[in-house]
N, CA, C and O atoms as a MOPAC input file, in Angstrom:
PM7 MOZYME 1SCF
protein

 N      0.83700 1    -1.18700 1     0.00000 1
 C      0.00000 1     0.00000 1     0.00000 1
 C      0.88000 1     1.24700 1     0.00000 1
 O      1.79300 1     1.37400 1     0.81600 1
 N      0.60200 1     2.14400 1    -0.90100 1
 C      1.36900 1     3.37600 1    -1.01000 1
 C      0.81600 1     4.41600 1    -0.03100 1
 O     -0.39600 1     4.60900 1     0.06900 1
 N      1.71900 1     5.07600 1     0.68100 1
 C      1.32100 1     6.10400 1     1.64700 1
 C      0.98500 1     7.38500 1     0.88600 1
 O      1.77900 1     7.82800 1     0.05600 1
 N     -0.17100 1     7.98400 1     1.15100 1
 C     -0.56300 1     9.22400 1     0.46200 1
 C      0.14300 1    10.44500 1     1.06600 1
 O     -0.48100 1    11.27500 1     1.72800 1
 N      1.45000 1    10.53600 1     0.82700 1
 C      2.28000 1    11.56200 1     1.45900 1
 C      1.78200 1    12.97000 1     1.13600 1
 O      1.68400 1    13.80700 1     2.03400 1
 N      1.47300 1    13.23800 1    -0.10600 1
 C      1.02600 1    14.58400 1    -0.49400 1
 C     -0.25200 1    14.96500 1     0.25100 1
 O     -0.38900 1    16.10100 1     0.70600 1
 N     -1.18300 1    14.02900 1     0.37800 1
 C     -2.43400 1    14.31800 1     1.10600 1
 C     -2.17100 1    14.54600 1     2.58900 1
 O     -2.77100 1    15.43100 1     3.20000 1
 N     -1.27600 1    13.74800 1     3.16800 1
 C     -0.95000 1    13.91400 1     4.58300 1
 C     -0.27000 1    15.25400 1     4.84200 1
 O     -0.58500 1    15.93400 1     5.81800 1
 N      0.67000 1    15.63800 1     3.96200 1
 C      1.34200 1    16.93300 1     4.10700 1
 C      0.34100 1    18.07900 1     3.97500 1
 O      0.43200 1    19.05900 1     4.71400 1
 N     -0.60000 1    17.97300 1     3.05800 1
 C     -1.63600 1    19.00300 1     2.87400 1
 C     -2.51000 1    19.09500 1     4.12400 1
 O     -2.86900 1    20.19300 1     4.55100 1
 N     -2.85200 1    17.95000 1     4.70900 1
 C     -3.66200 1    17.94200 1     5.92500 1
 C     -2.92500 1    18.62600 1     7.07300 1
 O     -3.52900 1    19.38400 1     7.83100 1
 N     -1.63200 1    18.36700 1     7.20700 1
 C     -0.84300 1    19.03500 1     8.24700 1
 C     -0.84000 1    20.53800 1     8.03400 1
 O     -0.99400 1    21.29900 1     8.99000 1
 N     -0.66900 1    20.97100 1     6.80400 1
 C     -0.66800 1    22.39700 1     6.49000 1
 C     -2.01100 1    23.03000 1     6.84600 1
 O     -2.05100 1    24.11100 1     7.43400 1
 N     -3.09200 1    22.37300 1     6.49900 1
 C     -4.42800 1    22.91800 1     6.73200 1
 C     -4.84700 1    22.90000 1     8.20200 1
 O     -5.50100 1    23.82800 1     8.67800 1
 N     -4.47000 1    21.84700 1     8.91000 1
 C     -4.99100 1    21.63500 1    10.26200 1
 C     -4.02300 1    22.05500 1    11.36300 1
 O     -4.44200 1    22.61100 1    12.37800 1
 N     -2.73700 1    21.79300 1    11.16800 1
 C     -1.80100 1    21.95600 1    12.27900 1
 C     -0.91600 1    23.19700 1    12.19000 1
 O     -0.60100 1    23.78300 1    13.22500 1
 N     -0.50800 1    23.61700 1    11.00600 1
 C      0.45900 1    24.70100 1    10.88300 1
 C     -0.23100 1    26.05400 1    10.96000 1
 O     -0.48300 1    26.69300 1     9.93900 1
 N     -0.53300 1    26.48500 1    12.17900 1
 C     -1.22100 1    27.76100 1    12.40600 1
 C     -0.26000 1    28.86900 1    12.83800 1
 O     -0.66200 1    30.02800 1    12.94400 1
 N      1.00400 1    28.52300 1    13.08700 1
 C      2.01500 1    29.50600 1    13.47200 1
 C      2.80300 1    29.93100 1    12.23800 1
 O      2.74400 1    29.28000 1    11.19500 1
 N      3.54100 1    31.03400 1    12.37000 1
 C      4.33300 1    31.55500 1    11.25300 1
 C      5.73900 1    31.87400 1    11.76900 1
 O      5.90200 1    32.43500 1    12.85300 1
 N      6.75700 1    31.50500 1    10.97000 1
 C      8.14200 1    31.71400 1    11.39500 1
 C      8.93500 1    32.49600 1    10.35500 1
 O      8.64800 1    32.46500 1     9.15800 1
 N      9.95100 1    33.20400 1    10.86500 1
 C     10.98600 1    33.83800 1    10.04800 1
 C     12.31200 1    33.26700 1    10.50800 1
 O     12.59600 1    33.23900 1    11.70600 1
 N     13.13200 1    32.80700 1     9.56100 1
 C     14.39900 1    32.15700 1     9.88900 1
 C     15.55000 1    33.07200 1     9.47600 1
 O     15.59300 1    33.57100 1     8.35100 1
 N     16.48300 1    33.28200 1    10.40800 1
 C     17.66900 1    34.09700 1    10.17300 1
 C     18.89600 1    33.19600 1    10.26000 1
 O     18.97300 1    32.32000 1    11.12200 1
 N     19.84800 1    33.41600 1     9.36800 1
 C     21.07500 1    32.61900 1     9.36200 1
 C     22.27100 1    33.55700 1     9.32700 1
 O     22.24800 1    34.58800 1     8.65500 1
 N     23.30400 1    33.19100 1    10.04900 1
 C     24.55300 1    33.94900 1    10.04700 1
 C     25.27900 1    33.64500 1     8.73900 1
 O     25.64800 1    32.50200 1     8.46500 1
 N     25.47700 1    34.69400 1     7.93600 1
 C     26.13800 1    34.52000 1     6.64600 1
 C     27.36000 1    35.43300 1     6.57900 1
 O     27.39800 1    36.50100 1     7.19100 1
 N     28.34200 1    34.98700 1     5.83000 1
 C     29.57100 1    35.75800 1     5.66800 1
 C     29.31700 1    36.91000 1     4.70300 1
 O     28.78100 1    36.72300 1     3.61100 1
 N     29.71800 1    38.11300 1     5.13700 1
 C     29.55200 1    39.30700 1     4.31500 1
 C     30.91400 1    39.98500 1     4.19800 1
 O     31.60200 1    40.19900 1     5.19600 1
 N     31.29400 1    40.32000 1     2.95900 1
 C     32.56100 1    41.00900 1     2.72900 1
 C     32.27500 1    42.44900 1     2.32000 1
 O     31.54000 1    42.70600 1     1.36700 1
 N     32.87100 1    43.38200 1     3.05900 1
 C     32.70800 1    44.79800 1     2.71600 1
 C     33.48800 1    45.10000 1     1.44500 1
 O     34.65900 1    44.74100 1     1.31900 1
 N     32.82600 1    45.76400 1     0.50600 1
 C     33.45200 1    46.04900 1    -0.79600 1
 C     34.65000 1    46.99000 1    -0.67000 1
 O     35.67800 1    46.78600 1    -1.31500 1
 N     34.51000 1    48.01600 1     0.16000 1
 C     35.57100 1    49.03200 1     0.25900 1
 C     36.83600 1    48.49400 1     0.91300 1
 O     37.94000 1    48.73200 1     0.42600 1
 N     36.67600 1    47.77000 1     2.01800 1
 C     37.84700 1    47.33900 1     2.78300 1
 C     38.23200 1    45.89000 1     2.54300 1
 O     39.37100 1    45.50200 1     2.80200 1
 N     37.30400 1    45.09100 1     2.05300 1
 C     37.56800 1    43.66400 1     1.87300 1
 C     37.46300 1    42.87900 1     3.16800 1
 O     37.73900 1    41.68000 1     3.19700 1
 N     37.06100 1    43.55800 1     4.24800 1
 C     36.93000 1    42.89700 1     5.54500 1
 C     35.73500 1    41.94200 1     5.53800 1
 O     34.68700 1    42.22500 1     4.95800 1
 N     35.92700 1    40.81700 1     6.19500 1
 C     34.87000 1    39.81500 1     6.28500 1
 C     34.21800 1    39.90300 1     7.65300 1
 O     34.88900 1    40.02500 1     8.67700 1
 N     32.89300 1    39.83800 1     7.64400 1
 C     32.12300 1    39.87900 1     8.88000 1
 C     30.97000 1    38.88300 1     8.73600 1
 O     30.71100 1    38.38500 1     7.64100 1
 N     30.29300 1    38.60000 1     9.82200 1
 C     29.12800 1    37.72400 1     9.78800 1
 C     27.91100 1    38.50600 1    10.25900 1
 O     27.96800 1    39.20900 1    11.26800 1
 N     26.81500 1    38.38100 1     9.52600 1
 C     25.58500 1    39.06800 1     9.87600 1
 C     24.42400 1    38.10700 1     9.69200 1
 O     24.45000 1    37.22500 1     8.83300 1
 N     23.39800 1    38.30100 1    10.52400 1
 C     22.19200 1    37.48900 1    10.37300 1
 C     21.33200 1    38.07700 1     9.26600 1
 O     21.04600 1    39.27400 1     9.25100 1
 N     20.92400 1    37.21600 1     8.33900 1
 C     20.05000 1    37.62300 1     7.24800 1
 C     18.85300 1    36.68100 1     7.19100 1
 O     18.95100 1    35.50600 1     7.54400 1
 N     17.73100 1    37.21400 1     6.74400 1
 C     16.52600 1    36.39800 1     6.58700 1
 C     16.75200 1    35.40100 1     5.45600 1
 O     17.13900 1    35.77800 1     4.35000 1
 N     16.50500 1    34.11900 1     5.74700 1
 C     16.61300 1    33.09400 1     4.71100 1
 C     15.25900 1    32.45700 1     4.39500 1
 O     15.08200 1    31.87600 1     3.32500 1
 N     14.29900 1    32.56500 1     5.32700 1
 C     12.94400 1    32.05600 1     5.10900 1
 C     11.97000 1    33.00600 1     5.78700 1
 O     12.17100 1    33.37700 1     6.94300 1
 N     10.92100 1    33.40300 1     5.08300 1
 C      9.88000 1    34.26200 1     5.64500 1
 C      8.52400 1    33.58500 1     5.51700 1
 O      8.29700 1    32.78200 1     4.61200 1
 N      7.62900 1    33.92200 1     6.43800 1
 C      6.23600 1    33.46000 1     6.40200 1
 C      6.12700 1    31.94100 1     6.29500 1
 O      5.33400 1    31.42000 1     5.51200 1
 N      6.92900 1    31.23900 1     7.08600 1
 C      6.92500 1    29.78000 1     7.08100 1
 C      5.77400 1    29.25300 1     7.93100 1
 O      5.75200 1    29.48600 1     9.13900 1
 N      4.81600 1    28.54700 1     7.32900 1
 C      3.76200 1    27.92600 1     8.13400 1
 C      4.38900 1    26.81800 1     8.98400 1
 O      5.16500 1    26.00800 1     8.47800 1
 N      4.05200 1    26.78700 1    10.27400 1
 C      4.66200 1    25.81700 1    11.17100 1
 C      3.78100 1    25.62000 1    12.39800 1
 O      2.71000 1    26.21400 1    12.52000 1
 N      4.25700 1    24.77300 1    13.29900 1
 C      3.57800 1    24.52500 1    14.57300 1
 C      4.63300 1    24.55200 1    15.65400 1
 O      5.61200 1    23.80800 1    15.58900 1
 N      4.44500 1    25.40700 1    16.65200 1
 C      5.35100 1    25.47800 1    17.79800 1
 C      4.67500 1    24.80800 1    18.98700 1
 O      3.51200 1    25.08100 1    19.28500 1
 N      5.40600 1    23.93300 1    19.65900 1
 C      4.85800 1    23.28500 1    20.84300 1
 C      5.93100 1    23.17800 1    21.91500 1
 O      7.12800 1    23.18200 1    21.62600 1
 N      5.47200 1    23.08100 1    23.15900 1
 C      6.40100 1    22.90900 1    24.26600 1
 C      6.97700 1    21.50600 1    24.20000 1
 O      6.31900 1    20.55900 1    23.76800 1
 N      8.21800 1    21.39700 1    24.63800 1
 C      8.89300 1    20.10700 1    24.52100 1
 C      9.33200 1    19.55900 1    25.87000 1
 O      9.09200 1    18.38800 1    26.16400 1
 N      9.96600 1    20.37400 1    26.68600 1
 C     10.47500 1    19.92700 1    27.97800 1
 C     10.17300 1    20.97700 1    29.03100 1
 O      9.60100 1    22.03200 1    28.75300 1
 N     10.58000 1    20.64900 1    30.25000 1
 C     10.39100 1    21.57500 1    31.36700 1
 C     11.35600 1    22.74900 1    31.27500 1
 O     12.33300 1    22.71700 1    30.52700 1
 N     11.06300 1    23.77400 1    32.04500 1
 C     11.93500 1    24.93800 1    32.16000 1
 C     13.16000 1    24.54200 1    32.98400 1
 O     13.04900 1    23.81900 1    33.97500 1
 N     14.33300 1    25.02800 1    32.55600 1
 C     15.56400 1    24.78700 1    33.30600 1
 C     16.16300 1    26.11400 1    33.72300 1
 O     16.17500 1    27.07200 1    32.95100 1
 N     16.65400 1    26.16300 1    34.93500 1
 C     17.31700 1    27.37200 1    35.42300 1
 C     18.81100 1    27.10100 1    35.54100 1
 O     19.21900 1    26.04600 1    36.02600 1
 N     19.62800 1    28.05800 1    35.09500 1
 C     21.07900 1    27.96900 1    35.17700 1
 C     21.58300 1    29.20000 1    35.91700 1
 O     21.10800 1    30.31100 1    35.68300 1
 N     22.54300 1    28.99900 1    36.80900 1
 C     23.09000 1    30.10300 1    37.59900 1
 C     24.57600 1    30.21400 1    37.32700 1
 O     25.29600 1    29.21600 1    37.35800 1
 N     25.04100 1    31.43900 1    37.05700 1
 C     26.47300 1    31.69200 1    37.01800 1
 C     26.76400 1    32.84700 1    37.95600 1
 O     25.87700 1    33.27600 1    38.69300 1
 N     27.99300 1    33.36200 1    37.94600 1
 C     28.36500 1    34.40900 1    38.89800 1
 C     27.70700 1    35.75200 1    38.60200 1
 O     27.74200 1    36.63700 1    39.45700 1
 N     27.12100 1    35.93500 1    37.44800 1
 C     26.52000 1    37.21600 1    37.08800 1
 C     24.99700 1    37.22700 1    37.12500 1
 O     24.38400 1    38.19300 1    37.58000 1
 N     24.39800 1    36.15100 1    36.64600 1
 C     22.94500 1    36.16700 1    36.50900 1
 C     22.39600 1    34.75000 1    36.50400 1
 O     23.11300 1    33.76400 1    36.33800 1
 N     21.09700 1    34.70600 1    36.69300 1
 C     20.42200 1    33.42300 1    36.58300 1
 C     19.71600 1    33.36900 1    35.23500 1
 O     18.97800 1    34.28300 1    34.86900 1
 N     19.95000 1    32.29800 1    34.50900 1
 C     19.33600 1    32.15200 1    33.19600 1
 C     18.25100 1    31.09700 1    33.20600 1
 O     18.22600 1    30.20900 1    34.05700 1
 N     17.36500 1    31.21400 1    32.25000 1
 C     16.28500 1    30.24800 1    32.09400 1
 C     16.32400 1    29.73400 1    30.66000 1
 O     16.43600 1    30.51400 1    29.71400 1
 N     16.23200 1    28.41300 1    30.50700 1
 C     16.16200 1    27.80200 1    29.18200 1
 C     14.82000 1    27.10200 1    29.04700 1
 O     14.41400 1    26.34100 1    29.92500 1
 N     14.14100 1    27.36300 1    27.94700 1
 C     12.88600 1    26.68400 1    27.65200 1
 C     13.06600 1    25.94900 1    26.33300 1
 O     13.55700 1    26.52900 1    25.36500 1
 N     12.68100 1    24.69900 1    26.28300 1
 C     12.81300 1    23.90800 1    25.06900 1
 C     11.46500 1    23.79600 1    24.37100 1
 O     10.42500 1    23.61800 1    25.00500 1
 N     11.51300 1    23.90400 1    23.05100 1
 C     10.31900 1    23.82500 1    22.22000 1
 C     10.58700 1    22.87200 1    21.06500 1
 O     11.71900 1    22.44700 1    20.83600 1
 N      9.53000 1    22.55000 1    20.35100 1
 C      9.63800 1    21.76700 1    19.11900 1
 C      8.92000 1    22.52800 1    18.02100 1
 O      7.76900 1    22.93400 1    18.18100 1
 N      9.61400 1    22.71800 1    16.89700 1
 C      9.02000 1    23.35700 1    15.72900 1
 C      8.76800 1    22.26900 1    14.69500 1
 O      9.66600 1    21.49600 1    14.36100 1
 N      7.54300 1    22.21600 1    14.19200 1
 C      7.17300 1    21.23500 1    13.17400 1
 C      6.83000 1    21.98000 1    11.89400 1
 O      6.08900 1    22.96300 1    11.91500 1
 N      7.38100 1    21.49900 1    10.76600 1
 C      7.13300 1    22.14200 1     9.47500 1
 C      7.31400 1    21.12100 1     8.35600 1
 O      7.57300 1    19.94500 1     8.60800 1
 N      7.17500 1    21.58400 1     7.13200 1
 C      7.35100 1    20.73000 1     5.95700 1
 C      8.78200 1    20.19000 1     5.93100 1
 O      9.71700 1    20.92800 1     6.24100 1
 N      8.97500 1    18.91200 1     5.56700 1
 C     10.31900 1    18.32600 1     5.59600 1
 C     11.27700 1    18.89000 1     4.54100 1
 O     12.48600 1    18.68200 1     4.63300 1
 N     10.75400 1    19.59400 1     3.55200 1
 C     11.62600 1    20.16000 1     2.52700 1
 C     12.27500 1    21.47600 1     2.95500 1
 O     13.18200 1    21.96700 1     2.28200 1
 N     11.82100 1    22.04200 1     4.06100 1
 C     12.36800 1    23.29800 1     4.57400 1
 C     13.73300 1    23.03100 1     5.20300 1
 O     13.90800 1    22.06300 1     5.94300 1
 N     14.69400 1    23.89900 1     4.90200 1
 C     16.04200 1    23.74400 1     5.45400 1
 C     16.24600 1    24.76900 1     6.56600 1
 O     16.36300 1    25.96900 1     6.31800 1
 N     16.28600 1    24.26800 1     7.78700 1
 C     16.62700 1    25.07500 1     8.95700 1
 C     17.84000 1    24.40800 1     9.57400 1
 O     17.78800 1    23.23700 1     9.95100 1
 N     18.92900 1    25.14900 1     9.67800 1
 C     20.19000 1    24.60000 1    10.16800 1
 C     20.34800 1    24.85400 1    11.66100 1
 O     19.72900 1    25.75700 1    12.22400 1
 N     21.19700 1    24.03500 1    12.29400 1
 C     21.50500 1    24.26400 1    13.70200 1
 C     22.06900 1    25.66400 1    13.87000 1
 O     22.85200 1    26.12900 1    13.04300 1
 N     21.67500 1    26.32600 1    14.92700 1
 C     22.08300 1    27.68600 1    15.29600 1
 C     21.40800 1    28.78000 1    14.47600 1
 O     21.71500 1    29.95600 1    14.67200 1
 N     20.50900 1    28.43900 1    13.57100 1
 C     19.69200 1    29.47100 1    12.95000 1
 C     18.82500 1    30.10300 1    14.03900 1
 O     18.41100 1    29.42300 1    14.97800 1
 N     18.55400 1    31.38600 1    13.91300 1
 C     17.65200 1    32.07500 1    14.83800 1
 C     16.28900 1    32.10400 1    14.17000 1
 O     16.16400 1    32.48600 1    13.00600 1
 N     15.26600 1    31.69600 1    14.91800 1
 C     13.93100 1    31.57500 1    14.35800 1
 C     12.95400 1    32.36600 1    15.22200 1
 O     12.82200 1    32.11000 1    16.41900 1
 N     12.27500 1    33.32400 1    14.60600 1
 C     11.19600 1    34.05900 1    15.28100 1
 C      9.89100 1    33.39000 1    14.89500 1
 O      9.54200 1    33.31500 1    13.71700 1
 N      9.17100 1    32.90200 1    15.90100 1
 C      7.90100 1    32.22000 1    15.65400 1
 C      6.78500 1    33.01600 1    16.30400 1
 O      6.85900 1    33.34300 1    17.48900 1
 N      5.75100 1    33.32900 1    15.53300 1
 C      4.56000 1    33.96900 1    16.08200 1
 C      3.56200 1    32.86000 1    16.35900 1
 O      3.06800 1    32.19400 1    15.45000 1
 N      3.27600 1    32.68100 1    17.66200 1
 C      2.36900 1    31.63200 1    18.13600 1
 C      1.26300 1    32.28800 1    18.95000 1
 O      1.51200 1    32.81500 1    20.03400 1
 N      0.05300 1    32.25600 1    18.43300 1
 C     -1.11100 1    32.83900 1    19.09600 1
 C     -0.85200 1    34.27900 1    19.54700 1
 O     -1.18800 1    34.66300 1    20.66700 1
 N     -0.24800 1    35.06700 1    18.65200 1
 C     -0.02200 1    36.47900 1    18.90200 1
 C      1.24100 1    36.81000 1    19.67100 1
 O      1.58500 1    37.98600 1    19.78800 1
 N      1.94300 1    35.82300 1    20.19700 1
 C      3.18700 1    36.05100 1    20.94100 1
 C      4.37000 1    35.62200 1    20.08200 1
 O      4.33700 1    34.56900 1    19.44600 1
 N      5.42700 1    36.45500 1    20.06700 1
 C      6.61600 1    36.13500 1    19.29000 1
 C      7.66300 1    35.48500 1    20.18300 1
 O      8.00200 1    36.00700 1    21.24500 1
 N      8.16600 1    34.34600 1    19.74100 1
 C      9.20600 1    33.61100 1    20.43800 1
 C     10.47600 1    33.68500 1    19.60600 1
 O     10.46400 1    33.34100 1    18.42400 1
 N     11.56800 1    34.12900 1    20.21000 1
 C     12.88000 1    34.14900 1    19.53500 1
 C     13.62200 1    32.90500 1    20.01500 1
 O     13.92600 1    32.76400 1    21.20000 1
 N     13.90900 1    32.00000 1    19.06900 1
 C     14.46100 1    30.69800 1    19.40800 1
 C     15.71500 1    30.41600 1    18.60900 1
 O     15.96500 1    31.04300 1    17.58000 1
 N     16.50500 1    29.46500 1    19.09300 1
 C     17.69500 1    29.00800 1    18.37900 1
 C     17.47000 1    27.54700 1    18.00300 1
 O     17.09400 1    26.72600 1    18.84000 1
 N     17.70700 1    27.23900 1    16.72700 1
 C     17.46200 1    25.89100 1    16.21500 1
 C     18.53400 1    24.91700 1    16.66600 1
 O     19.71700 1    25.24900 1    16.74900 1
 N     18.08600 1    23.71000 1    16.95200 1
 C     18.97900 1    22.60600 1    17.29600 1
 C     18.86300 1    21.51500 1    16.25300 1
 O     18.77700 1    21.79400 1    15.05700 1
 N     18.86100 1    20.29400 1    16.69900 1
 C     18.81100 1    19.13500 1    15.82300 1
 C     17.44700 1    18.99400 1    15.16700 1
 O     16.41900 1    19.24400 1    15.79700 1
 N     17.43900 1    18.59100 1    13.89800 1
 C     16.17500 1    18.34900 1    13.21400 1
 C     16.05000 1    16.87300 1    12.86100 1
 O     17.03800 1    16.18600 1    12.60100 1
 N     14.80700 1    16.41100 1    12.85900 1
 C     14.48200 1    15.03600 1    12.50500 1
 C     13.49000 1    15.07100 1    11.35800 1
 O     12.41200 1    15.65500 1    11.47600 1
 N     13.85300 1    14.44800 1    10.25400 1
 C     12.98600 1    14.43300 1     9.08100 1
 C     12.14500 1    13.16400 1     9.05100 1
 O     12.63500 1    12.06000 1     9.29100 1
 N     10.88500 1    13.35200 1     8.75200 1
 C      9.95400 1    12.26300 1     8.52500 1
 C      9.37200 1    12.45500 1     7.13400 1
 O      9.59100 1    13.49200 1     6.50900 1
 N      8.64400 1    11.48300 1     6.64900 1
 C      8.08400 1    11.55900 1     5.30800 1
 C      7.12600 1    12.74400 1     5.18300 1
 O      7.11200 1    13.42700 1     4.15900 1
 N      6.33300 1    12.98700 1     6.21500 1
 C      5.28800 1    14.01200 1     6.14700 1
 C      5.66800 1    15.33700 1     6.78300 1
 O      5.04500 1    16.35500 1     6.48400 1
 N      6.68000 1    15.35500 1     7.66000 1
 C      7.01500 1    16.57500 1     8.38600 1
 C      8.43100 1    16.50900 1     8.93900 1
 O      9.08700 1    15.46800 1     8.90400 1
 N      8.87900 1    17.64100 1     9.44500 1
 C     10.18400 1    17.76300 1    10.09100 1
 C      9.95200 1    18.30600 1    11.49400 1
 O      9.13600 1    19.20800 1    11.68300 1
 N     10.66600 1    17.76000 1    12.48400 1
 C     10.62200 1    18.26700 1    13.85100 1
 C     12.00600 1    18.79800 1    14.19600 1
 O     13.01300 1    18.11500 1    14.01200 1
 N     12.03900 1    20.03400 1    14.70000 1
 C     13.30700 1    20.67300 1    15.03600 1
 C     13.27500 1    21.07300 1    16.50000 1
 O     12.35400 1    21.75700 1    16.94600 1
 N     14.28600 1    20.64200 1    17.24700 1
 C     14.36900 1    21.07500 1    18.63700 1
 C     14.80800 1    22.53100 1    18.64800 1
 O     15.70900 1    22.92200 1    17.90600 1
 N     14.16700 1    23.33100 1    19.49100 1
 C     14.42400 1    24.76300 1    19.57700 1
 C     14.65700 1    25.12400 1    21.04400 1
 O     14.12300 1    24.47600 1    21.94400 1
 N     15.45400 1    26.15700 1    21.27200 1
 C     15.70900 1    26.59900 1    22.64400 1
 C     15.54600 1    28.10600 1    22.73600 1
 O     15.97100 1    28.85200 1    21.85400 1
 N     14.92000 1    28.53500 1    23.82300 1
 C     14.78100 1    29.95000 1    24.14400 1
 C     15.54700 1    30.17900 1    25.43600 1
 O     15.25600 1    29.55600 1    26.45700 1
 N     16.53500 1    31.08200 1    25.39000 1
 C     17.33000 1    31.36900 1    26.57000 1
 C     17.21200 1    32.84400 1    26.90700 1
 O     17.17700 1    33.69900 1    26.02300 1
 N     17.15200 1    33.12400 1    28.18600 1
 C     17.08100 1    34.51400 1    28.63700 1
 C     17.44300 1    34.56400 1    30.10800 1
 O     17.45600 1    33.54700 1    30.80100 1
 N     17.73800 1    35.77100 1    30.56800 1
 C     17.99000 1    35.95600 1    31.98400 1
 C     16.66300 1    35.86800 1    32.71600 1
 O     15.61300 1    36.18600 1    32.15600 1
 N     16.71100 1    35.44400 1    33.94800 1
 C     15.49300 1    35.16300 1    34.71500 1
 C     14.58400 1    36.37500 1    34.83500 1
 O     13.36600 1    36.20400 1    34.90200 1
 N     15.12000 1    37.59600 1    34.86500 1
 C     14.28400 1    38.79300 1    35.07000 1
 C     13.85100 1    39.43200 1    33.77200 1
 O     13.10400 1    40.40900 1    33.80600 1
 N     14.29100 1    38.91800 1    32.60500 1
 C     13.87900 1    39.48600 1    31.33600 1
 C     12.47000 1    39.02700 1    31.00300 1
 O     12.00100 1    37.99900 1    31.49200 1
 N     11.80700 1    39.80700 1    30.16500 1
 C     10.46400 1    39.41100 1    29.70400 1
 C     10.51700 1    39.06700 1    28.26400 1
 O      9.49600 1    38.70800 1    27.67700 1

């Protein structure tokens, strides 16, 4: 029996992908005048339909300067989308924007799941 992959992917798009993401990647930029090389984040994907969900518990980290909080999420999208580790991803989920850093991705026939992390100091909003 052949799996109706196209129909399943369409169903995910219609039913599950209610969030929207913008993906930024650090790319090498060379200044024309000086020839100096620098790295800057540039948009590589806009208006990506996706699904953001919570993945793990909140973790608190303490160092000598501040207390940090890490929250883990899972981003689900079409498997043909290329999101690399350490890409910065802004996801709008139910009106709230989450700034996340991409981790490992797992590809399936119908979708891709990417582990995401949000880090901030404990007193930041």
